[in-house]
N, C-alpha and C positions, 0 to 999 in steps of 0.2 A: 552548571546548562550542558558539557560535557556526557556528562553521564545520562544527563534527560534526551540525547537525540541518541546514544546507544542504546540503548534502554528503550529506545522507543523503535531501531532498527536491529533489537535482537526480539522485540513484540508479535514486527513482521515479521520477521525469516519463521518467527513457532508459527503461522498462525499461515501462513503459506507452503510452507511444512507441513503442516495439519492437512489443509484442501489436497492438497497432491495424495497423500498417504490412506482417508475416507474418503479421498472422487476421483481417484486415477482413471479412469474411464470419461467421467465428463470435461475432466481440465482439460482431458487429451481435445474431447473435442467442440469446447470453447478455445486453445490453440488452429484449430483448425479453420475456426472457422473466425479467427480472425488472423492469418492467413488468404482468406477469399474474401478480408473490409479494404474497403478502399484507402490510401496511405493517408489523404485528411484526415479522413473518423479517424485512424491512430491518432493519429496528432492533437486533435484540437480534445482525444481522449484524455490519451496523454497528459498532456498541459489544462486539463480541467482535473484531472485528480492528484500533478502537482500541488498547483496552487490551492486547495481544499484542506489536503496535508498538511501545505505550510500553516493555510492559517490553523485550523488544531493547530497545529505544535505553537502558533505566536503566544492564539487565547490563552491557551495552556499554561504556558510558561508568566506571560501577563499575570494570570488571577493565583499566583501563585497554587499550583498544581504539584502537589509533592509523590508522584504514582512510585520513581524509580530513590531507592537509600540513596 
């Protein structure tokens, strides 16, 4: 379980790092638009993202997905 969570966190960091490396201008524009967004929209978006991530991780573990060795 710990190996799966650490592997998932590692994949998240790889993907996020690649986005900043490949599209720095677009990422800056997205951050700027987030600064202008209402706090409630950011809170709900973050909450929905966290719930979706938890569900994906939970279902992956329940069905026995073995991504990381």
